N, C-alpha and C positions, 0 to 999 in steps of 0.2 A: 524432542524432536530432534530428526537427523538431518544433516547433508544433504542425503538421499528423499528424504518428503520434503525438505523445501525444496531441491531442482526438480520434482516432480513435475514442482506449479511453472514451471518455464514455459512460457508462448502461452500462458492459458490468461482468457479473460476475467477476473476475479471483482465482483464489487467490494471495496476497502470503503468500512464507515472512518473517515476521519478524525483522529485523537488528537495530535496535537505536533509541534515541531518536531523536526531531528532533531536527538541529542548530539548530533557529529557532522550534520551540513544543512549550512543558511541555504533558504531558496529550497529547504526540502523538508515535504510533511509526511507522516508517520500514521497509518491505522492499519486497522486487520480485518479481515476478511471471515465469513461467518465458519471458517476453520480454523479459526485462530490463528493464521497464519501473519505476523505482523509485514506488512510492505512499506518499503519509504521509496517517495516520488516526486520529483518536482509539482512544486505547489506554494500559496499564501496560507499563512496560517488564519485567515479571514473564513478559509475553508473548512473548518474542525467544525463537526458536527454535518457535513454535509456526506453523503454514500457518493461515492466514485465509479465509476468503472475504468479499471485500471489492466492493464497487460503486464504480467509479471515479465522481466526481461533477466533478472539473474537471481538465482538461489544461492544464500549463506547458510551457516551452519543455524541461527538464530534469528532471522528474519530473511528477508528478498527486496531487492530494487523493482521498479514497475515501470510504466509510463505511462501517464492520463489518457486517455479514450475520448473524456467528455468534461462539461466544467461541473456535475456533481447535484444534487438533488436535495434539498436540507430536506430534515428529517422535521414530522409534526412533533 
């Protein structure tokens, strides 16, 4: 993956399956899109296992930053 690839998602709304807490930022959770883009955004660990709609705000070399648009849904 490249910086150009992750930046191509900036401004897009994506579905993210929350996998866990950010390794670097308290109060931030992380998950992946169906395109395997790792997205970090504010949230709580109680949301692990939920699918969230997230707007990508910034692409970085190995991941992206985003903002949550809804409360998410639990997967069956």
